N, C-alpha and C positions, 0 to 999 in steps of 0.2 A: 494838758497835765501835764508836769515836767516827770522826766521817767526819775526813778532813782538807781542805785544798784541793785541789782538784782529781780532787775520788775521788765516787764515782756509784755507782746500784747498775743492775745489767742482771738482769733477773731474778728478783729479791733475792740476787745475787751482787755483793760489795762489788768495783770495778774502780778502778784507780789509774792515771793519764796524769800524767805531770810534765813540763810544757815550760817553756822560759825564753826571753823575747825576745833576740832576740840576732843583730843581721846577719852576725856573724863566722859564726854557723851556719847561715844559709842560704847563704854568700858558700861556706862548705863543701859543703855539699851540691851548690850547684855545680859544683863543683870533682870532688867526687865521681864523678857523671856524667860529665864531661870527661875524665877521667883514666879511668876503668874502660871506660867504652863506645865503641865505636866511631863514627865519623859517620852510618854506617846506623842505629843503634841510636838511637842520640840523636834523630834526625830522627823517627824511628818513636814512641819514646816521648814526643815531647814535640809530637805533635801526634795522637794519639790524641785521641778526643772523651769522652773520661772522664777523671775523675783518677785519678792513678798515685803512689803517693807508697813511700816506702821509709822503714824506722826500724829502729834499734840492735834487734837480738833479745832485748837484755838491759834489764830497769826501768834507766834508765825512760825507756827509749823512745823515744830522742832521735831525731828526726825526720834523717833522712841525705839524701833528697831527695822536692821536692813540684814534680809537674809544673806546666809554663805553664799548662796548661788551669783549673786553682785560679781565676787571675786571670778567666781566658775566661768562667766562672762564675761572677764577680761576686764572688767572696773573695780580699781582701788575700792574700799570702804569708806576709805579717807576722803575720795571724789565726792561721795556721799554730799559729804559735809562740810566741803569746801566749795562746793558748785552750786548755785541757787537754781537753775535749770538741768540737773543732773538726770532728773525724772525727766521730763520732755523728750529727752535724747534715746533714754531705753525706751519709750516705747514704739513698737514695731510699726513701720510708715502706714502700712495698711490700716494699723487700728487709730491713727492719730485724727481722724476727720470726728469719729465716736466719742472718744475722750472727752474734745473739746466742745462739740454740744451742749 
């Protein structure tokens, strides 16, 4: 199987994540949280000391929401949209084995 841009292998299984750089998408994600959640839920999610994100359940798994913690951990929010493998890099090394099982 030929590798496509944005593809990688996890434990020998091909995986593909497709993302596009778009501030409009980031704004859509923020609007999603603002419209779908009440103030308590938003406050809870946005203040978690972990990375929290939501993606479409269908390929290309478009990001719907990325928590502000992403930037507190030193990753610009735009990196989420520009780098297909960003989510892999934010997984703690001790957790990677079970994530890819």
